[in-house]
N, C-alpha and C positions, 0 to 999 in steps of 0.2 A: 133297872137298867133299860136302855133302849139303844141298840146298836144295829146299823144296817150298812156297814162299810164294806162287807165282803159279799161275794156272789152267793154264798150258801146261807145267807141270813134266813131265819125262820119264815116259811110260807112266802118268801120273797117280799116280806114286809118289814120285819125287824125282830131281833132277838130281845125278849123282855124278861126272861127268867134266868137263862144261862145261854151263853153263846153256842151256836152250832159248832164253833171251833173248840168248845170246851171252856171258854172263858167264864169264870164265875161272876156273878152280879157285882160283888165287892170290887173286883179288879176292874171291871168295865167302868164302874163309877169313879174309881180313882183315876183312870185314864181320862175321863171327862174333866175331872178337876184339874189335872195337869194341863190339858189344852186350855182351860179357862185361865190358868195362871200364865201360860205362854201368851195368851191374848193381852193380859195386863202388861207383861214385859214389852210386847210389841207397841202398845199405846205410847209408853214413855220413850221407847227407842225411836219411834217415828217422830215424836215431838222434838227430841234432841237433834235428829237429823235436820228437821225444819229450821232449827235454830243455828244450823251450821256446826253442830258439835256431835257428830255421830259417835256412838259408843259401840265398839266392836267386841267388847269383852264377853258378850252373851251369845255370839254367833254359834259356837259349838254346842252350847247348851240347848239352844232352840232346835237345831238340827237333830240332836240326840233325843230330845223330848218328843218331837214329832215322830221320829223313827221308832221309839220305844212303844208307841201306841199302835203300830201297824199290826195287822192280824198275825197271830202266831209268833210274836217276837218276845214279849216279856210277860210272864205270869206271876211275878214275884211282887206281892203287895208291899213288902217292906222297901223294895227298891223304889216303888212309885211314891210311897210316903216320903222317902228321903229326897226324891227329885222335886216333889211339891214344896217341901220345906226349903230346899235350896232355891227353887224358883221364886218363892215369896221373898226371900232375902235379896235375891238379885233384883227383883222388881222394885223393892223399896229403896235399894241403893240407887237404881236408875231414877226413881221418883225424886229423891233428894237432889241428884245431879240436875235433873230437869228444872225443879223449882228454883234452885240457885241460879242456873243459867238464864231462866226466864226473868228473874228479878234483876239480874245484872244487865240484861238487854233492855228491859222495859221500865225499870225503876219502880216496879210495883209487884206485889204478890200475884201469883196465878190464882184466879178464882172461878174459872169456867167449870162447868160440870164435867165429870169424868165417868166413864162406864164402870160398873161394879167390878169388873175384872181388874181394874187398875187401883181399886180402893179396898176390897175385902181383905180381911186378915183373920187368922184363926190358928189355934194350936192343932197339933195332929189329932187330938181327940175330937175335933170338930170336923175333920175332913170327910168322914163317911156321910154325915148328915148334910153337909154343904154340897157334896158331890151330887146328891139327889136333885138339886134344884138348878144345876148349871149344864145339864146334858143337852142332847140334841133337841128334845121336845120343849126346851125352854124358849125356843123361837116358835111362836104360835102360828104365824102365817106359813102355810105349806110350801108356797113357791119360794119365799125368802129363805126358808129352812133348806130347801132343796139346793138352791144356788150357793148358799153359804157352805153347805156340807160337800157339794161337788168341789168347791174351791179347797176346803180343808183336806178332803180326801186326796185330791190331786197333789196338794201341798205335801202331804205325808210321803207320797211317792217321790216327789222332787227332793225332799229332805233326805230320803234314804240314798239316792244317787249322789247328792252333794256331800253327804257324810263319807261315802266310799272314796270320793275324790279327795276330800279334805284329809283323810287318813294318810294319803300318799303325798300330801303337801300341795295339792292343787285346789284353789278356790278362787271365786270371783265375787267381789263386793256386791255386784248387781244381784246375785242370787240371794245373798244374805239380806240385802235390803228388801228384796221382794218378799222374803219370808215375813218380815215385820209389817210391810205394807198390807199383805194379804191377811195376816192374822188380825191386825188392827181393823181392817175393813169390816170384819164380822161383828164388830162392836158398834157399827155406825148404821144409820138408816139411809141406805143408798137406794137409788132407783134400780129398776130391773136392768136397764141398759148399762148402768155402771157396774152392776154385779156380773153381768154377762161379759163385759169387757175385761174384768179381772180374771174370770175363768179362762178366757182366751189368752190373756197375758200369762197365765199359769202354763198354758200349752207352749207358748214361746219360751218361757223359762225352763220348761222340761227339755226342749230341744237344746238350749244352751247348756243345761246341766249334764245331759247325756253326752254331748260333745266334749265337755270338760272331763267327764269320767273316762270316756274313750281315750282322750289324750293322756290322762293320768295312768291308765292301765297299760297302754301300748308304749308310752315313754319309759315306764318303769320295768315292764316285763317283756317287751317286744310285741310284734304283731302276731295275732293268732295264726296258726298254720293248719293246713289240712292234716288231720291226725286220725289214725286208727287207734281207738281207745280200748284197752283190754277191759273186759267185764268179768273176767274170771278172778281167781285168787291165787296167792302164793302160799308158801309153807311157813312163813314167819308170822309172828304176832303182828297185829296192825293197829293203827289209829285211823278212825273214820272222821273226816272233816266235811261239814256241810255249811251252807250259807254262802255269802257272796264276797267276803272280805279277802282279797288276794294277798294283802300284806300279812294277815294271819297265816295264810297258806305258805308264803315264802319263809316266814320265821319258823313254822313247824317243820318244814322240810330241812331247813338248815340245822335245827336242833336235833333232829332224828338221824342225821347223817352218821353212819358208822355205828349205830346203836343196835342193829339187828332188828329194828322195828320198821315195818313197812307203813306207807301212807296211802290211803284210798280216799277218793272223793265220793260224795253222795249228793243226789238231788241238785241243788242250786250251784254246787261247786264243780260240777262236771266240766265247765269250760276251762278250768285251770289246766286241764290236760292239753289244751291247745297252745299254751303260751311257751315260747322257746326257753324262757328263764327257768322253767320248772322241769324241762325235759332232761336236764343234766343230772338229775338225781335218779340213780338206778333203783332206789327203794321206793320211788313213786310208782306204784303198781298199776293204777288205773281207777275205774269207777266201780262202786259196789251198789247194786240195787237200782231202784227207779225213782219215781217221783216222791215228793215230800210226804204225801199222805200215806205212803206205804212204809213209813219208817218204823212203826212199832214192831212188826215182825222182822224187818231187816236189821234194825239196831240190835234186836235180841240175838239174831243168828251171827252177827258180826263178831261177837265175843270180846272185842277189845274196847278201849275208851272211845267215846264219841265227842267231838268238839263242834258245838253250834256257834257260828260266828255272827250270824244275822238271823232274820226271821225264817219261819217255817219249822218251828219246834212244835210237835204235836204232843199233847199231854199223854203220859203213860197210862196204860190200862192196868187193871188189877193183876192180870197174869204176867205183866212185864217185870223183869228182874234187873234191868240195866241202869237203874237210877244211880247206883254207886259207880257206874262207869260214864255217867253223863256230865259233861263240862260245858259251861256257857262262858261267853266273853263278849265284850262290847256292850251293845244295848240289850242283849239277850239275858233273860233271867228266868229261873224256874226253882221253886222252893224244893230244897233237898239236893239240888245239883251243886257241884263245886264250881265257883266262879273264878275265872282267871282274870286277875287285875289288869288294868290298862298299863300299857308300856310306859316306863319313865321317859322323861324328855331325852331324846337322843339314843334311847335304848330299845330293847325288844321285850316282848311279853315272855314270861317264864312258863314254858310248857313241860318242865321237868317232872311234874306230878303225873301228867298223862303218860310220859315215856316210861317212868318207873312202874306205873300200873300195867302198861301194855306188856312189859317184859314178863309179867306173871300170868298173862292171859294166853289161852290157846289161839291158834290162827283162826281166821274167819271161816265159817261154813260156806262152802261153795253153793251158790244159788243159781248160777248160770255160767255159760262159757261163751267164748267168742269175742267179738269186738263190734264197736259202733264207730261211725265216722262223723267228724265234726270239724270245726275250725274255719267255717266259711264266713268270716267277718268281712267287712267291706274291703280291706286291703287285699285279702286273698281273692275275693270274687272279682275285684277290679283288675287283678293280675290276669284273670281269665276272661276279661271283658271281650276281647276279640272273638274268642271261641263262643261265648254266650250270644253276642250280637249276631254272629254268623248263623248260629242255630235258630235264632228268631227270624232272621231274614230268609233263611231257607225253608222255614215252616216246620223244622224239627221240633222247636219249642213253640207251642201255640199260646201258652198262657203261664204266668206265674201266679201262684196263690199264696198270699201271706197268711200263714196259720201260726201266728205268734201268740204269746200271752201265757196264761197260767193253766196248770192242771188242778184237778180237785176230785172230791170223792163221789160226786153225784153220778149215778148210772147214765144220765143223759149225756155225759161227756163222751160216751162211746160214739156219739155223732162224729167227732173229729177223727177217730180211727177209721170209721166207715167212709168219710169223705176222702181221706188219704188213700184208702184201698180202692175206691171207685173212680177217682179222678182219671181222666183219659191219660194214656201213656205219654202224650206229648205235653204234659204239664209238669212244672217244677214247683215244689213247695219251698218257700222261704220261711224259716222259723227262728225264733229266739224266745227263750223262756221255757218253763216247765211243760207247756203244752206239747212240746216235742215228744215227751215220754209216751204220748198216746200213739205214736207211729214211728219213732226213730229206730225201732228194732224190727220193723217190717222190711221185707225184701222187695223194695219198690223199683229196683233197677236203676238204670241211668239212660241218658240221652246223649249219644256220641261221647261217652266218657264223663259227662256232667251228671253227678248223682241227682236223682229226682227229689231228694230232701237235702237242702242246703242249710245246715245248722250254724247260725252265727254266734250262738252262745246262750247266755242267760238273759233274763229281762233287762239286765244292765246293758246288754249289747244290742238292744233294739234299735239304737241309733244307726247301727250298720245297715239295717234294712232301709232306713230313710236315705242314707247315703247312696246305697245301690239304686234305689228308685230314682233319685235325683240325677244320678249319673246316666242311667238309661234314658231319662227324659232328655238330657243334653245330647247324648249320642244319636238319638233318633230325631233330634231337632223339633221336639214338641213344645208347645207353649203351655200346656196344662198337664200336670202330673196325672190327672184322671184319664188322659188319652193313652196312657201306657197299657199294655196287655197284662195288667196286674189287678187281681181281685183281693179283697181283704176279708178273711173269715177268722175273726179274732175270738179267742177264749179268754175270759177274765176271771180272776178270783179276788185279788186284793189290790191295795192302793197304788202299788207301783205300776200295775197294768192300767189304772185310771190315768196316771201321769203320761204313760205312753199313748193312750187314746187321745188325751188332750193335745199331745205333741203332733199326732197325725192330723187332728182337726186344724191345728194352727198352720200346718204345712199345706192345708187345702184339700186333703184327701176326702173324697166323698164316697158314699155307697158302702160303708163298712158294715159287714154283718157281725153282730156281737152276741155272744152266748156264753153259757147255755141259757141265761135269762138276761133281760135288761136290768140295770141296777135299780134296786129298790129306792135309792136316794134320789131318783129322778121323779119329780112330781109329774102328773099328766101334762101340765102346761110346759114345764121345762123339757120334758121328753119331746113334746110337739115342736118346740123351737129347734132341737137337734135334728129331728126328722126333716123339718121343712128346710133347714139351712144346709144340712150335711147328708141327708138321706141315710142316716143311721137306721138300721133295721135289725130285728131279731132273726136268729137263725130259723130255718124252716125244716123241711125234710131233706135228707141227704140228696135224693134224686133231683128234687126241684132246685135246690141251691146249686148243685153242680151244673145243671142245665143253664141256670141264670148266669152263673159266673163265666161259663164258657162262651156265653152270648154277650159278655161284657156288661151284664146288668147286676 
């Protein structure tokens, strides 16, 4: 195996024996083979589009295939084998459609050479061996490899956001078309300029996709509101739900109504507490625990069933006993966990097994008390725009620091807690994503009633931060987004954060600090391009970075 898609990759170079995330070599290789098959699907999909006969039958499969390979999403080899088999069948069906369409248009058979991803075939017994030759290192040139992987990794993040929107019935053909264009491009010998252009196009598509997801979530469940979220526990048995899928959340709340079973969010699902549609359920108690990487002890002490709807599932440790209470759904998979099937057309997922088990479980163990505040998505912040603008004009707010992104296990991430603690009292932190768990329970106070930590939600909600910045640019009459009193101190871990980073670059944001480390998938030459064009920089010391940010550097 060779995997370097997450921030914690071994020695900041690449995992070669077992993923730092816990991913076994066999699973990593199967994921590589699935991406290889998706490339083959994309080759024929793109060619059919060129012939004026686009085929949309694989759009969902491509999104879900990319999403399933995101860090901490799916650990189930059997699921990957099934997806590869399905993918090969889909690819060959597309191939036949293309060959027929080509002959009908040109009056002759198609005889041009095709990449191996479009032609290789084999039974499941051959998957493991084939997977060894189609991974990241099969691209020999380091810079080409870096640009291709930057594109694919960003594409995985975009696919995750697009899948969330599609579940709610919102999609755009341009997003699905770009998936095929980008995947197919990695089978071609392109110039550096062409590859860089595709990476930037991925950033633009990330903006489009996050805007679509924002529309899907807010149209369906209302605009997030400023909310005090309970972090204590009740006396009833409960179900803990994590991940980002709000439709799963809605269906679980509906099905648990009146059952005597409470519902709690964990980690990535915290922002569900901010949506008006979910506040009508009195058995929706609040949030339990902290960031994704703390789930082993927190899932253990919760006592009831746990539902993982998207990524950030951590492998169980030997001392953990909750596997029989662990349920997965959607793209998530884990050997030994019970999987909740996809919803039938026009129907809902069946969560009756979780509810029945929950009724037999003791209530959660209380691990903390009190509340945290969130819900500062763009609609809510813009409603406070006059107050915010006045605070800036009066000098009460000197600077905004965007500390969005991911959390992770490395001790070096204490940097973000220390930055939050040491920023001057006239600064406001804008956040979205799990990075907030490093400081969202600190008592940092407010500025004239404006909390010093404005939590817009999960990484899915990072679009809100861009909307807020663009609105401030308009209000202050600035020509350049970089003239705003805003600094970016971003933490990253996985591929959705890469999509957000590419979105910020597409919007022209410069001077982003990125940590705890720069991505291993950036070759020295590609990193140099990003530094020279966007002034991306690694984090430094807390004191030096705060001083630089307050000076607008």
